[in-house]
C-alpha positions in Angstrom: 0.0 0.0 0.0 2.9 2.4 0.9 4.5 1.6 -2.4 1.3 2.3 -4.3 1.0 5.7 -2.5 4.5 6.6 -3.5 3.9 5.7 -7.1 0.7 7.9 -7.0 2.7 10.7 -5.5 5.3 10.4 -8.3 2.6 10.7 -10.9 0.9 13.6 -9.2 4.2 15.5 -8.8 5.2 15.0 -12.4 1.8 16.1 -13.6 1.4 19.0 -11.2 4.9 20.4 -11.8 4.5 20.0 -15.5 1.1 21.7 -15.7 2.4 24.6 -13.5 5.5 24.9 -15.6 3.3 24.9 -18.7 1.1 27.7 -17.4 4.1 29.7 -16.2 5.8 29.4 -19.6 2.6 30.0 -21.5 2.2 33.4 -19.8 5.9 34.2 -20.1 6.2 33.2 -23.8 3.4 35.6 -24.8 6.2 38.2 -24.9 9.6 36.5 -24.2 10.4 35.6 -27.8 9.8 39.2 -28.8 11.5 40.7 -25.8 14.6 41.8 -27.7 12.3 43.8 -30.1 10.7 45.4 -27.0 14.1 46.4 -25.8 15.3 47.8 -29.1 12.0 49.7 -29.3 13.1 51.3 -26.0 16.3 52.4 -27.8 18.5 49.8 -26.1 21.9 49.1 -27.9 22.9 45.5 -28.5 25.4 45.5 -25.5 22.5 46.8 -23.3 20.3 44.0 -24.5 23.0 41.6 -23.4 23.3 43.3 -20.0 19.5 43.1 -19.6 19.6 39.3 -20.1 22.5 39.1 -17.7 20.4 40.9 -15.0 17.7 38.3 -15.6 19.7 35.1 -15.7 22.6 35.8 -13.3 20.2 36.1 -10.2 18.8 32.7 -11.1 22.2 31.1 -10.5 23.1 33.3 -7.5 19.9 32.7 -5.6 19.7 28.9 -6.4 21.3 27.9 -3.1 18.9 30.1 -1.2 16.0 28.7 -3.1 17.3 25.1 -2.6 17.6 25.7 1.2 14.1 27.2 1.4 12.8 24.2 -0.5 14.3 21.9 2.1 13.0 23.9 5.1 9.4 24.2 3.8 7.2 22.6 1.2 8.8 23.2 -2.2 5.4 23.9 -3.7 5.2 27.0 -1.5 8.5 28.3 -3.0 7.2 27.4 -6.5 4.1 29.5 -5.8 6.2 32.4 -4.6 8.2 32.3 -7.8 5.1 32.3 -10.0 3.8 35.3 -8.2 7.1 37.0 -8.9 6.5 36.5 -12.7 3.1 38.1 -12.3 4.6 41.1 -10.6 7.2 41.3 -13.4 4.5 41.6 -16.0 2.9 44.5 -14.2 6.2 46.2 -13.8 6.9 46.0 -17.6 3.6 47.8 -18.2 3.9 50.6 -15.7 7.7 51.1 -15.0 9.4 53.8 -17.2 12.4 54.8 -14.9 15.6 53.0 -16.1 16.8 52.1 -12.6 13.5 50.5 -11.6 13.3 48.7 -15.0 16.7 47.0 -14.5 15.7 46.2 -10.9 12.6 44.4 -12.2 14.8 42.2 -14.4 16.6 41.1 -11.2 13.2 40.4 -9.7 12.3 38.1 -12.6 15.6 36.3 -12.2 15.0 35.7 -8.4 11.5 34.5 -9.1 12.7 32.1 -11.8 15.4 30.8 -9.4 12.7 30.1 -6.7 10.4 28.4 -9.2 12.9 26.2 -11.1 14.9 25.2 -8.0 11.8 24.2 -6.1 10.4 22.4 -9.1 13.5 20.3 -9.4 13.4 19.6 -5.7 9.8 18.3 -6.1 10.8 16.1 -9.0 13.7 14.7 -7.1 11.7 14.1 -3.9 10.6 10.7 -5.1 13.2 8.7 -7.1 12.1 7.9 -10.6 12.9 4.7 -12.3 13.4 6.5 -15.6 14.7 10.0 -14.6 15.3 10.9 -18.2 11.6 10.6 -18.9 10.5 12.7 -15.9 12.9 15.5 -16.8 12.0 15.3 -20.5 8.3 16.0 -19.6 9.5 18.9 -17.3 11.6 20.4 -20.0 8.9 19.8 -22.6 6.3 21.8 -20.7 7.4 25.2 -22.2 7.5 23.5 -25.6 3.8 22.7 -25.3 3.2 26.4 -24.5 5.2 27.2 -27.7 2.4 25.6 -29.7 0.1 28.5 -29.1 1.6 31.2 -26.8 3.9 32.9 -29.4 1.1 33.0 -31.9 -1.4 34.5 -29.3 1.3 36.8 -28.1 1.9 38.0 -31.7 -1.8 38.8 -32.1 -1.8 40.7 -28.8 1.2 42.7 -29.6 -0.1 43.6 -33.1 -3.5 44.5 -31.7 -2.6 46.3 -28.4 1.2 46.5 -28.3 3.4 44.9 -25.7 1.2 46.1 -22.7 -1.6 43.7 -24.0 0.8 40.8 -23.9 2.2 41.7 -20.5 -1.3 42.0 -18.9 -2.4 38.7 -20.4 0.7 37.2 -18.9 -0.2 38.5 -15.5 -3.6 36.9 -15.6 -2.2 33.5 -16.6 0.5 33.6 -13.9 -2.2 34.3 -11.3 -4.0 31.1 -12.5 -0.7 29.2 -12.3 0.0 30.3 -8.8 -3.5 29.3 -7.6 -3.1 25.9 -9.3 0.3 25.3 -7.9 -0.8 26.1 -4.3 -4.0 24.1 -4.6 -2.6 20.9 -6.1 1.0 20.5 -5.2 0.8 21.7 -1.6 -1.5 18.7 -0.9 1.3 16.2 -1.7 3.3 15.2 1.4 7.0 16.0 1.0 9.6 15.3 3.7 11.3 18.6 4.8 14.6 18.9 6.5 15.0 18.8 10.2 15.0 22.1 12.1 18.7 21.7 12.8 19.6 22.1 9.2 21.2 25.6 8.9 22.0 27.4 5.7 25.7 26.9 6.5 25.2 23.1 6.6 23.1 23.1 3.5 25.6 25.3 1.6 28.4 22.9 2.7 26.4 20.0 1.3 25.8 22.1 -1.9 29.5 22.6 -2.3 30.2 19.0 -1.7 27.6 18.1 -4.4 29.3 20.5 -6.7 32.6 18.7 -6.2 30.8 15.4 -6.9 29.3 16.9 -10.1 32.7 17.9 -11.5 34.3 14.6 -10.9 34.5 11.7 -13.4 32.1 11.2 -16.3 29.4 13.5 -14.8 31.8 16.4 -15.0 32.4 15.8 -18.7 28.6 15.9 -19.3 28.3 19.1 -17.4 31.0 20.7 -19.5 29.2 19.9 -22.7 25.9 21.1 -21.3 27.4 24.4 -20.1 28.8 25.0 -23.6 25.4 24.4 -25.1 23.9 26.8 -22.6 26.6 29.4 -23.4 25.7 29.1 -27.1 22.1 29.5 -26.2 23.0 33.0 -24.8 24.6 33.9 -28.1 21.3 32.9 -29.9 19.4 35.3 -27.7 20.1 37.7 -30.6 18.7 35.4 -33.2 15.5 37.4 -33.9 17.5 40.6 -34.1 19.6 38.9 -36.7 16.5 38.2 -38.7 15.4 41.8 -38.4 18.8 43.6 -38.8 20.8 41.4 -41.2 18.2 39.6 -43.3 15.9 42.7 -43.2 12.8 40.8 -42.2 10.0 43.0 -41.1 8.8 42.9 -37.5 5.6 41.1 -38.6 7.8 38.5 -40.5 9.9 37.9 -37.4 6.9 37.5 -35.2 5.3 35.1 -37.8 8.5 33.0 -38.0 8.7 32.7 -34.2 5.1 31.7 -33.8 5.2 29.2 -36.7 8.4 27.5 -35.7 7.4 27.3 -32.1 4.1 25.6 -33.1 5.9 23.0 -35.1 8.5 22.4 -32.3 5.9 21.0 -29.9 4.8 18.3 -32.3 8.3 17.3 -33.0 9.4 17.2 -29.4 6.5 15.0 -28.3 7.6 12.5 -30.9 11.2 12.9 -29.8 10.4 12.1 -26.2 8.6 8.9 -27.1 11.5 7.8 -29.2 14.2 8.9 -26.8 13.1 6.9 -23.8 16.7 5.9 -23.3 18.1 4.9 -19.9 21.3 6.6 -21.0 21.1 10.4 -20.4 24.9 10.6 -20.8 24.6 9.6 -24.4 21.8 12.2 -24.9 24.1 14.9 -23.5 27.0 14.1 -25.9 24.9 13.5 -29.0 22.6 16.4 -28.3 25.7 18.6 -27.9 27.1 17.4 -31.3 23.8 18.1 -33.1 23.5 21.6 -31.5 27.1 22.5 -32.3 27.1 21.3 -35.9 23.9 23.1 -36.8 25.0 26.3 -35.1 28.1 26.3 -37.2 26.2 25.5 -40.4 23.7 28.2 -39.7 26.3 30.8 -39.2 28.2 29.8 -42.4 25.2 29.6 -44.7 22.9 32.2 -43.1 22.9 34.7 -46.0 21.9 32.0 -48.5 19.1 30.5 -46.4 15.4 31.1 -46.9 12.5 30.8 -44.5 12.3 27.0 -44.6 16.0 26.3 -44.4 16.4 28.8 -41.5 13.6 27.0 -39.7 15.3 23.6 -40.3 18.7 24.7 -39.0 17.2 26.3 -36.0 15.0 23.3 -35.3 17.9 20.8 -35.2 20.0 23.1 -33.1 17.1 23.4 -30.6 16.6 19.7 -30.6 20.2 19.0 -29.7 20.1 21.6 -27.0 16.9 20.0 -25.5 18.4 16.5 -25.4 21.6 17.8 -23.9 20.0 19.8 -21.1 17.4 17.2 -20.1 20.1 14.6 -20.0 22.2 16.7 -17.7 19.3 17.1 -15.3 18.7 13.3 -15.3 22.4 12.7 -14.5 22.3 15.1 -11.6 19.2 13.4 -10.3 20.9 10.0 -10.3 24.1 11.1 -8.8 22.6 13.3 -6.0 19.4 11.3 -5.5 19.8 11.5 -1.7 20.1 15.3 -1.6 17.2 16.7 -3.6 17.6 20.3 -2.4 21.3 20.4 -3.2 20.7 18.7 -6.5 17.9 21.0 -7.4 20.0 24.1 -6.6 23.0 22.8 -8.6 20.8 22.0 -11.6 19.3 25.4 -11.5 22.7 27.1 -11.4 24.0 25.7 -14.7 21.2 26.8 -17.1 21.0 30.5 -16.2 24.7 30.9 -15.6 25.5 29.7 -19.1 22.8 31.7 -20.8 23.7 34.8 -18.7 27.4 34.7 -19.7 26.4 33.9 -23.3 24.1 36.9 -23.5 26.7 39.2 -22.1 29.5 37.9 -24.3 27.2 37.9 -27.3 26.2 41.5 -26.8 29.9 42.5 -26.7 31.1 40.3 -29.5 28.4 41.1 -32.1 30.2 44.4 -32.8 33.6 42.9 -33.9 32.4 39.5 -35.1 28.9 40.2 -36.5 25.9 37.9 -36.1 27.1 35.1 -38.4 30.5 34.5 -36.9 29.0 34.8 -33.4 26.8 31.8 -34.3 29.7 30.0 -35.7 31.7 30.6 -32.5 28.8 29.2 -30.5 28.9 25.9 -32.5 32.7 25.7 -32.2 32.6 26.1 -28.4 30.1 23.2 -28.2 32.1 20.9 -30.6 35.2 21.8 -28.7 33.7 20.8 -25.4 32.6 17.5 -26.8 36.1 16.8 -28.1 37.6 17.9 -24.9 35.3 15.6 -22.9 36.0 12.7 -25.1 39.8 13.2 -24.8 39.5 13.6 -21.0 37.5 10.3 -20.8 40.1 8.4 -22.7 42.9 9.7 -20.5 40.9 8.8 -17.4 40.3 5.3 -18.6 44.0 4.8 -19.4 44.9 6.1 -16.0 42.5 3.6 -14.4 43.9 0.7 -16.4 
C-alpha cells in the first residue's frame, strides 16, 4: 500500500509540476520571444540587450542555493508559488515602469522569481526517485514547448493589436492562474522537509560537496558539454534581431516566424520524447551537444543563403540538440545526487541560467567585432570543442584507471 501511494505521488508530482511549468511558460512566452524587439523599441543598444539578459539570468544562478535551502525547510510547492507570483509582478512592472533604474531592478526580480520556481520544481521532481529519470525531466523540459504551440502566436496577435502592454497584462492573468493551481494541487502532496537543525551553512556545505561530486568523473564531462550548449544559447538570444537587422525581415515577419516555428516544435518534441526513452542520459548529452554545435556552425556559415524554410530547419535541429543535452544533464544530476534533492535542485538550476547569462553578455559584446554570423559559428565551435575535450579527458581517465 505504501509503495502504491509513493507511485501515485510520483505521478501527481510530475503532472502537477509539468502543468504549473506549462502555465508559467505560456504566460511568459506571450512576450519573451519578442522581448529583444521590445528592448530595441526602447532604444537599447545590443550590449545593453546583453546586459539586460545578464540581469535576468545571473540572479537565477546566484539565488539557487537560497531557493534550494528554502525548499528543504518548507514545502517546495510554497516556494514554487512564490516564484510564479514574482513572474506576475514582473508583467505588471513592464507595463507601468518607465524609470531605467526600476526597469533594471525588475529584471533582477524576474531572475530571483525564476530561481525560486525552477529550483523548487526540481526539488519536487527529485523528492521521489524515478525509475526513468530521463523521462521525468523530459516532460518537465517539454512543458514550455507545449506552451510554444500557441503562446507565441497568441502573443503576436496581442502585440499587433494592443502593443506589448496587452501581452504583459495577459501574462499577469495566466501567472495568477498558475499560482492558484500550484498552491491548490502540489501543496497537498506530502514531502519530507529537512529537520529544524539544518542551517543554511550546513546546507551550503552540502551544496558545495555536491558541486565537487558533479565535476568529478564522467558527470563532470557531461556538465562541461551542457554548459557550452547553454553558453551558445545565450549567443542565440540575438537570433530574432539577426533576422530583423541582417536579413531585413519586417517585425511582422519575425513574429510570424517565431510563432510558426514554435508551433511545429511542440509536435516534433512530443515524438522525440517517445522515441528517446533511453536509460542513458549521458549519451543524450553528448549526441545532443554534437547536433546543437554542428547546426549552429552550419547556420552561421550559410545564413545569407538561407530562406525561411531552411532557416527553420537549421534552428529546429539546433534546438533539438540543446533540448536533449540539457534534459540529459538534469537526469544525470538526479541520479548522482538522489539522496540530496535540495542540493541537486539548486545545482541543476545554477547551470542553465549561468551559461545563458554569460552567453548573452559575451554575445552583446562580440556582435560588434564579429557580426551575427560569426558569433553563431563561434557558438557551435565552443560546443564541438567541449565534446572533443570531454572525449579526450574520458580516454585519459580510462587509461589512468587501467
